[in-house]
N, C-alpha and C positions, 0 to 999 in steps of 0.2 A: 779768652783774647787769640784772635787768628794773626798771622805773620800776610800779607799783601805785599806782590810783588810788582807794581805796571810798570810792561815796555811801552813805550812808548814816545813817539817826538813831535806830537802836538800838543803845544800848550795849553789849549783848551780842555782840550780831554785830560791832562796831567792836574791841571787846577778842578775842574770838573771832582773825578776820583778821588782828589786830595780830599775837599769840600765833604766829600760824602762820608768819606771814612776819618776821619777827624771825630764826627759825630756819633761812630760807633767804638763798639769795643775790637779797635786792628789797630795792630801798627803795618802801617802804609810806606812801603818806599818804591821809591821811584827809579828809574835806568834806562838808558838805551843802548849801555857799551857794552859790547858782547864779554869781554875781560870780566869786568866788572861784575856782571850778572851769573855769571860762569861761580867765582869768585865768592857774591852770595849763595849760591846756590853748593858749592860745596860745605861751605865753614858752618853754613845754619841754615837749612834749606826752607824754602816760606812754604805756610799752609797750601796758598793758592798763589798762580800765576795768570793774572790775565795779559796778554798781550794783543797788538792794535794791529789790526791787519795792514792798514795802510805801513808799517813797517817794512823797508824791504828787503830787510833779509831775516823776517822771522820766519818762514819755512824753517832756516837754518839753523834759527835760533835754540825754535822748541825742538827739535834734535838731537843737541848740543843738549841742550837741561830736562831734556830724555832719559840721556845716559847717564846724568848723577844725580837724578833727583830717583826718591823712589814709590813715594802716592799720593807727590803733590795732587793736586788738582791741576789741571789747565785746561784756563778759559778764554776763548778767544773773540777780544771785539771787532766787531762786521762793521765795516764802515759803509758799504754802499749793498749789506747781507747778502753781496755773494760768497761762497768758497770754496776755495780749493779742494778738489774730491779728497787730491794727495794729506791736505794739512787734518779732513773732519779724523779719523782715524785718530788721530794724538787727544785731540779734544774734549774733556768730560761736558761742557758747556758752553753757552752762547750768548752774547752780549751783543745790545747794537745802537749805534747812535743815539734812535732819535726814545730809548727806554725811562721809564724815568728810576727817580731813586730808589723809590720802594722796591722795584722790580727788580735793580740791579741789586740791591741789598740783599732780598731775595733769594735771585739765584746766587749768588755767591756762598752766603751761605746757605742752602743745599749741599751746593760744591762741599762744603768743609764737612757736613753732616755724612753726606756720603763717600768723602776720603775719610772720617772717622769709624765711620762702620767696616768699609772695609779692613783697615787697620784692624780691628777689634776681629774681625774673623778674621785674617792672617792669623795675629796670636792663636785665637781658639784651631786652627788647623793644623798651628806648628805644637800648640798643645796634644793636639789629638793626635796626630803624626808621633808621637815622642810615648802618648801613652798606649797607640799602638805597638810604634817599635820594640818599650818593654813589654805587653802582654804576648806578645810575639816570642819572647825573649826567654819570659818565664813559662808560655807555652812548651814552646823547645828543649827548658832544660827541666823541667818535669818530665816531658817523653822519653827523655837519654836517662833520667833516673828509672822512670820505667822498664828498663830497655835494657838497665846492666845488674849484674849480681857482682860485681869488681869494687870492694869497697876504697882502691886507690882510685879506678878512673870518676866512680861516684863523688869524692872528694874535687876530685881536680873539672868534673862537670861543675861543682858548683862556682868553685873558683872562677870558670869560665865564664859562668851566666851572669857571677856580681861584677866583672870586668866589661861584660857584651853592656846592663846593665845602668849600670855604676866608673866605670873607667877611672880607676880605685889609683892610689900611686902605691899603694901597699899594703897587702895581704898578710895577715899574719896565724897560722891556721894552726892549734895543738889539736894533735889528730892523737885517738889510743887503739882507733883499729886497721889500721893502715900497715903495719907494722906488728912483730912478736913486745918493739917496745916504745914508748911513747916518744913522737918524732915532730919538732914545726917545722908546718911547708910555709915557707918564708916568698911569695911572688912581688920580686919589686921594679918599680920604672928605673930605678938606675942602682947603682953599685952602692954596698951595705959595707963599712968600714968593723974593723974589728971590735972596736970602741963603743960603737954603735950598734953592733948586732949580741953585745953580750948586754946594752938598756934591756934591748928586745927581747932580751932568752929574758931576764929578771922579770921588766916587764907584764911577760905571758904567763910565768909563774905564778907573780900573786895575785894576777888577774884571776887563777886557775882559782888558785884557793879561795880569793874573794864569793866563788861560790858555793864556798863548803865552809860555812864561817861556824856554821853550827852544829855538825859535823865532819865525823872524817874521809876528805876526798875517795876517793874509787883505788884515784893510781895513784904513790908520791913521787913526785921528781921532782929533779936537783937543776936549776940553771946551770952550773958545773958542768955538767955532764951529759944534760938535753941535743939528743941527735937533732941537728939542720939540714934539712934539703931546700937548697936556695936556688931562684931561679930567675936571673937578672936581665930584662927586656932590653935596657939601653945601657951599658957595662963601661961609655966611656965617661959618662957622670957621677958625682956622687952623692950619697943625701949625707946632709950634715944634722946635728942634732935637733936644728929648728923640724924635722919630723913632726917632732911631739908637738909642735903646736897648730902643726892641723888638724883638723877636723877627723874628726874620729866615729866611728860605732863599733860596739860588741855585743857579740848574740853565743849562748852554746850552742851547741849542735849536740839534743839529745830529745829524748820521745820515751815518758814515763821515767821510770827505773833507771831505764837505759842511755848512758851518756859516753859517747866518741868523741867529744874535744870539745874547742870553740875556739870562734873565730876575732877579730877584730881588724879592722878596717880602715887608712890614713886615704884621708881625700887633702889635697891644696886650699880648695874650692870647698863651701860651703855645704853640706847633703842637704835638700829639702824633705822634706816629711815624706813626699811619695819615696826617696831614695830609702827614707829609715822601714815605709811599708814590706817597698821590692826587700830587700834585703833580709828584713825578719822573714819572709815567706821565703823566700831560697833557705835562709839556714833551718830553717823549720820542714821545708819540702822534705833535703836531704836525708830528715832525719829517720823515715819510714822508711827508703829504700835500704839506708844502712841496715839499718832493726834487720830486715826483709832477708839483707843479703850474709848477716850474723846470721841466722836463721841458719842459711839455705847452707851455709859452711856447714856449721854443725850438723843440718842434717846429714849430709855428704859424706861427713867423719865418721858418725856415731850409727850410718843407717847401712848395714851391707846389702840385703838382703831385696831382693827387686821387690818383693810384694809391700813390703813395709815403706820402701823410699817413696814407690808410686801412693800410699796414703795421703804420708808424709807433706807431698807436695802439691797433692788435690786441697791439702787445708791450707798450704801454704796459698796455693793460688788466687782463692776464697777470700782471704784476709787481704791479699792485694789489690783484687779486683774491688771489693768494696771498701777499701781506702781511696783508690783512685777514682772513685765515684764522687768523693766529694772536693777536692780540687776544679774536678771536670766541670763539676755542675755549674762552679764558681766562673767558672772560665765560659761555659755554654750563655749563664746569666748575663754575664758579662760584654757577652758578644752580641747578645739579642737586644740590649738598652744601647747601646753606640750605632746600629745595625737598624732601629729607630728612630735615629734622630733624635731620641730625648737629649742628649749631651751635645747638640750641634750639630749642624751641616756636614757630611763627608764628603768629599770631592771622590771623582773619583776613580782614584790609586789607592785609596784609604777602604771603598766598596770593593773593589778587587780584593783586598788582601784581606778585607771582613770575610767576605765568600769566601774566602781560599780558607780561613782557620773555621768556619760555621760546618764548613765540608767533614775537615776533616778532626772536628770535634767529634761529631757523627758516628765518623769510622770508628775513632776509638771508644767510642761509647757504646757500638756496635760489638767489637772482639772482647768488651767487658762485659756485654753481658751473656756474648755465646763461652769467656770465660764462668761467670757465674753458672751458666747453664748447666755446664763439664759437672762440675761441684758437685753440684747439688745431684745431678745423676748418680757419679759416682759414689755420690752418698749416701744414696740412696731417699733426698728429703724432696726431690722433683714433687707437685704436685697434683695431679689430674683428674679429670673432672670429664667423667663419664657418662655419657650418655646415646642413644639411639641418636640417627643421624645423618643423612644422604651425604655424599661423595661430591655432588652438583654444587652444594654452595660454597666446602669448601675451593673449588676450583674457581666459581664465578669471583670468587674474594681474592682471592692471588690473583688470577688474570686482573681484577677490578685495578689491583692496588699496585703493578708491574707495569700495563699498560704505558704508562707514559712514561715511564723508566726504557722501558724498551724500542719507544715512538724516540726519544733523542736522541737515542746512539744509534737509529736506522735504523731498527728490527722492527719484524710483524711480528706479534706476538696471538699467537690462535689457541683455542681448542677445541676438539671433537671426542664429543662425548658421544660414548651409548645410552642413549635416553631412557628412562626409568629403569636403573640399577637399584636394585634390592638397599635397603639400609643395613647400614654399619652401627657398632656399640665400638662407641671412639671418644677421644678429646674432638673436638674440634680447632682449637686454640693452639693444640701441639698438633696435628697433621697441616693446619695452615702454616704453623711455621717450616717444616719436612720440607711441603713445596713449595713456599715462595724463598727457602736456601736452595732447593734444585735448580728453579725458576732464573732467583738468580748471578747463581751460576752460570745458568748458561747463557746467559748476557754479556756475565762479563768478557765470556769467553767464544763469543759468535762474533765475527766481522759486520759492519755494516754492511745493510742489503741482503741482510737473509731472514732466516727463519724458525721461532723456535712453536713449536705444537705439543701441548698437552691429551693426552685421551683420556680415556679411563674405560672401561672394560671387565668385562663378570671371566673368570675361570675358577675350573678346578685347580687344585692344588697340580694334580699328575699331568695337565696342561703345563706350567709353569713350566719354564726351560731357558737356562743362561752357562756361564762362562764355568768350564769346571771350580774354576774356584772361588764361588760362590755356590755348594756343592752341598757343603756341609750346614748352610744357613736354610738351603730352600727343600733339603731331607725332610726338618722338624715341619714345615705345612703340610695339616689336613685338613679337608676339607672345600668347604670355596671362598674364595677371595675377589674383592673389587681390586682391581692391576691398576694405578695410577702409571703411564711412561712421560717423561721431557723430554721430548728429543729439539732436540737443534744440531746447524749447519757450522757447529764451530771446528775448534784446531784438533778435536779428537786427543785419545790416551791410546798409548803404547798398551797392548794386553800383557805384559811385566807389568805395568803399574796399575792395572785395575784396582785390586785387591787394598793396595798401597793408597787410593784413593782414599779410606776410610780410615785411617787411623790418624790417633790426632795428630797435631801440627805440622801434618807433609800434606807439603803441593807441589806437586808435579814436575820436575822442571824445564823450561823449555820458556823462549823468551817473550809469550805475550803473558803468564802466571805469573812469572818477575814482574813483569808492568804493569798489572791489577792487586797483585798483593792480596793480601788476607790473612788470615787468622791457623786455614787448615784448621776450624772447629765442625765447620757446618753440617758435613756428613758426616764424621764423627759422632756430633749432636744427635742426627738425623735416625742414626743406626740402634741409637740407645732407644730415641722414643720409637721408634718403631717393635724394638726387643720387646715392651710396656705393653705393646696393642697385640705381644701376640704373630706379629709380622713382619716382613723383611724384605730387606733394601739389593739391588744389585745394579751395573750396570752391566751395558755393552757399548764396545768403541773401537773408533779407527783409529788412527792417522790421520788427518786433514781430510776424514771423511764424517768429520759429528759423531753427537756421542748420544745413547739414548738409557736416562736413569728412569730406572719404574720402582714403585713399590708395593704393598700387598698387603691392604689390613681383611681380616676374615669379614664376612658376613656376617649380619648379626643374629646369634641367638636367643636372642630378648627378644620376643613379637612388642612390635609396634602398638601403638592403641587402635591404626586400624585394621591389625590382623586381631587384637582384641574383642569387635565390637563383631566382626563379622563372624568371631568365636562363637560371641552369646547369640549371634543370629540364629 
């Protein structure tokens, strides 16, 4: 049943429309008094308003109602078929004096259906916006977890993430990992009295012990001596014991046999099922970095020799990278589903934020893959598939893959290859990885409008020259090599920084490098891959004059199928 407000002074039309709606499941109201109309609209807004264009003040009334109603359908009854252009922008549908009863009813019914659809769409968009915001909070929080090994910061990131996504009144976090002794961290909206604090401490201890009913708790704690760290947002107000009537959620912070504490959260308004999922997700997500932080601290304290520390760090990176892939895959799949509109239409702002999130997920996935590759190489577990191949196929593949990226940045990517180069015995996928990294770096650090060139030629080891800092690597080369060069017209590298560019996690400090970011692992990985091919990588550069990155792979000593046939003949 819909509520219809008819605004007209014409008695015949009031009678006609009253008669029409008496037969239909509508509540029909009539008025032409402006104050009465506004009072009706403010107290109980009608679903549709029909304006009679014969009314002198119709334009004024339409504008007034538009400011106090939300999704009400506005319908204009045109007396002579002429409609003022200024009014059309406010109107959803039109009626005329000579319309039949069925057409009038159909027009109003269609307008009400449209109104209901718009309301549903608005609710869907609102829910989607909330979901996107919460997803963004989860992604941001998980990124913070991944970027810190400070236990106190990790616990604070967890509480901040819950505050942003759940807007709690009070969190009670019992932590066993931030200090030498157990500590109760209270983040409260209002001040807490001493009596209420004692009750909260006792409740926390009981909740903690309830987790270990059938076995001994990992730590013994007492409510009397439990240390409290309290943060109050609005100390002018004070909580009372009615706090315990608020809705609450509780979760342990643990991973396997590792127990880091527990958290309870209070909120005056009820939590939804989505709130519960978000709460449990954040509480679980913090467990892994807390475990990682604990492992790192133990490594730092117990390993003084650099070689042993390097090995343990590589193992740690591998564990973290593998574990990060699981939540990252879930986030990526969720973003893909949302962007495919299978969960409903997305407005322009939503598309913008989805695109931003997908771009950053891809960036994080690339960093994780770099970390995994580096850990495999250092552990000697990288797989290689060597075969006779031609370097032209590698250059063609990389040029095709990155031409679009270069073009989007306004760059020209070209290849100048020496024809008919001999084959090499190599893993094509790993060489593609090396060349992709070099070209990607060139794209990052080359200003718009410039050119990036990929060159290839054959050279004897004795003909290869480079800066003295690469002398040790090049002296190991013997025989003939296929040399590939990636030349850009970018920001360049100072001579003192040439060798450091191939160090792990290193980025040359300047404004552009900070802007484009990166893990700093691409070149070290490329160096390790080329060493596995008995080759080398080096660079030559000057500040503001561009860079040239070279790599060399030995010409194949394994005869190709063509050479075998020639030998047989």
